[in-house]
C-alpha positions as CSV (number, residue, x, y, z in Angstrom):
1,X,-78.8,52.6,-38.9
2,X,-75.4,51.5,-37.4
3,X,-76.4,53.1,-34.1
4,X,-79.6,51.2,-34.0
5,X,-77.8,47.9,-34.7
6,X,-75.2,48.7,-32.1
7,X,-77.8,49.7,-29.5
8,X,-79.8,46.5,-30.2
9,X,-76.6,44.4,-29.8
10,X,-75.9,46.1,-26.5
11,X,-79.4,45.4,-25.3
12,X,-79.2,41.7,-26.4
13,X,-75.8,41.4,-24.6
14,X,-77.3,42.8,-21.4
15,X,-80.3,40.4,-21.6
16,X,-77.9,37.5,-22.3
17,X,-75.9,38.4,-19.2
18,X,-79.0,38.6,-17.1
19,X,-80.2,35.2,-18.3
20,X,-76.7,33.7,-17.8
21,X,-76.8,34.8,-14.2
22,X,-80.0,32.7,-13.6
23,X,-82.4,35.5,-12.8
24,X,-80.1,38.1,-11.4
25,X,-82.5,40.8,-10.1
26,X,-82.4,44.5,-9.4
27,X,-81.7,43.7,-5.7
28,X,-78.2,42.6,-6.7
29,X,-77.5,45.7,-8.9
30,X,-75.1,48.3,-7.5
31,X,-76.8,50.6,-5.1
32,X,-76.7,54.4,-5.3
33,X,-73.9,55.7,-3.1
34,X,-75.4,58.0,-0.4
35,X,-72.8,60.8,-0.4
36,X,-71.7,62.3,2.9
37,X,-73.3,59.6,5.1
38,X,-71.8,56.9,7.3
39,X,-73.2,54.3,4.9
40,X,-71.3,55.7,2.0
41,X,-68.2,53.5,2.4
42,X,-70.3,50.4,3.0
43,X,-72.3,50.9,-0.2
44,X,-69.2,51.7,-2.2
45,X,-67.6,48.5,-1.0
46,X,-70.8,46.6,-1.7
47,X,-70.8,48.0,-5.3
48,X,-67.2,46.8,-5.8
49,X,-68.4,43.3,-4.7
50,X,-71.3,43.4,-7.2
51,X,-68.8,44.2,-10.0
52,X,-66.6,41.2,-8.9
53,X,-69.6,38.9,-8.7
54,X,-70.7,39.8,-12.2
55,X,-67.1,38.8,-13.3
56,X,-67.6,35.5,-11.5
57,X,-64.8,36.3,-9.1
58,X,-66.6,34.8,-6.2
59,X,-63.8,34.7,-3.6
60,X,-62.9,38.4,-4.3
61,X,-66.6,39.4,-4.2
62,X,-67.0,37.5,-0.9
63,X,-64.2,39.6,0.6
64,X,-65.9,42.9,-0.6
65,X,-69.3,41.9,0.8
66,X,-67.7,40.9,4.1
67,X,-66.1,44.3,4.2
68,X,-69.3,46.1,3.4
69,X,-71.0,44.2,6.2
70,X,-68.2,45.1,8.6
71,X,-69.1,48.8,7.9
72,X,-72.9,48.3,7.9
73,X,-74.3,45.0,9.1
74,X,-77.8,46.0,8.1
75,X,-77.1,46.0,4.4
76,X,-79.5,43.2,3.3
77,X,-78.3,43.2,-0.3
78,X,-74.7,42.5,0.9
79,X,-75.9,39.6,3.0
80,X,-77.7,38.2,0.0
81,X,-74.8,38.6,-2.4
82,X,-72.3,37.3,0.2
83,X,-74.5,34.2,0.5
84,X,-74.6,33.8,-3.3
85,X,-70.8,34.1,-3.5
86,X,-70.3,31.6,-0.8
87,X,-72.7,29.2,-2.4
88,X,-71.0,29.5,-5.7
89,X,-67.7,28.4,-4.1
90,X,-69.0,25.0,-3.1
91,X,-71.0,22.9,-0.7
92,X,-68.5,23.5,2.2
93,X,-70.0,27.0,2.4
94,X,-73.7,26.1,2.3
95,X,-74.3,26.4,6.0
96,X,-72.7,29.8,6.1
97,X,-74.5,30.9,3.0
98,X,-77.8,29.9,4.6
99,X,-77.2,32.2,7.6
100,X,-76.6,35.1,5.3
101,X,-79.7,34.5,3.2
102,X,-81.7,34.3,6.4
103,X,-80.2,37.5,7.7
104,X,-80.9,39.3,4.3
105,X,-84.6,38.2,4.6
106,X,-84.8,39.2,8.2
107,X,-83.6,42.7,7.3
108,X,-85.6,43.0,4.0
109,X,-88.5,40.4,3.9
110,X,-89.5,41.4,0.4
111,X,-86.0,40.8,-1.2
112,X,-87.3,38.3,-3.8
113,X,-84.0,37.3,-5.1
114,X,-82.9,36.1,-1.7
115,X,-85.9,33.7,-1.6
116,X,-85.0,32.5,-5.1
117,X,-81.3,31.8,-4.3
118,X,-82.1,30.4,-0.8
119,X,-84.5,28.1,-2.5
120,X,-81.8,26.9,-4.9
121,X,-79.5,26.4,-1.9
122,X,-82.2,24.3,-0.2
123,X,-82.5,22.3,-3.4
124,X,-78.8,21.8,-3.6
125,X,-78.9,20.7,0.0
126,X,-81.7,18.2,-0.8
127,X,-84.2,20.0,1.4
128,X,-87.1,20.2,-1.1
129,X,-89.7,21.0,1.5
130,X,-88.0,24.3,2.5
131,X,-87.3,25.0,-1.2
132,X,-91.0,24.6,-1.9
133,X,-91.8,27.1,0.9
134,X,-89.5,29.7,-0.6
135,X,-91.2,29.0,-4.0
136,X,-94.6,29.7,-2.5
137,X,-93.4,33.0,-1.0
138,X,-91.8,33.9,-4.4
139,X,-95.1,33.4,-6.2
140,X,-96.4,36.4,-4.3
141,X,-93.3,38.5,-4.9
142,X,-91.9,37.7,-8.4
143,X,-93.4,35.1,-10.7
144,X,-90.4,35.0,-13.0
145,X,-88.0,34.2,-10.1
146,X,-90.6,31.7,-8.8
147,X,-90.6,29.9,-12.2
148,X,-86.8,29.7,-12.1
149,X,-86.9,28.2,-8.6
150,X,-89.6,25.9,-9.7
151,X,-87.4,24.5,-12.5
152,X,-84.6,24.0,-10.0
153,X,-86.9,22.1,-7.6
154,X,-88.4,20.0,-10.4
155,X,-84.9,19.1,-11.7
156,X,-83.8,17.9,-8.3
157,X,-87.0,16.0,-7.7
158,X,-86.5,14.2,-11.1
159,X,-82.9,13.3,-10.2
160,X,-81.3,16.0,-12.3
161,X,-79.5,18.0,-9.6
162,X,-78.3,20.6,-12.1
163,X,-81.7,21.3,-13.8
164,X,-82.6,25.0,-13.4
165,X,-79.3,25.9,-11.9
166,X,-76.8,24.8,-14.6
167,X,-76.2,28.4,-15.8
168,X,-74.5,29.2,-12.5
169,X,-71.8,26.7,-13.1
170,X,-70.8,27.4,-16.7
């Protein structure tokens, strides 16, 4: 019985962490490290960045994602997470974050989490038209992420700039 309670608590903690990260998706999870390939070091560095990102150590995560991209510029997930870490460090990084979200989507057009986070970025920048376009694309890829982005857009449109994105700043 104690094992069942402990397992249930672990599951609830994992779900709580996922919700606190505002829709963190599998695309941002650590990737399997391809042993014996040139990409091995890039993926290992990326995975270090994911760990730091989950600890909300955004500047440290940024450095790891930049390192991963120096080793393999075509790692879409690293572009996405670099953009996220930049965005979380403040508005002065929004233009640079946008470039990395765009590159992630260029490399992997079905990376749903990149549409969600780029849509939140557009919302933060006050560009509700482009946020709505990302929302429309998300409706075809991931309805849960689309709902989260829709809440962020609705909050901005109603004058509540933090609605739908507050969890990222706690």
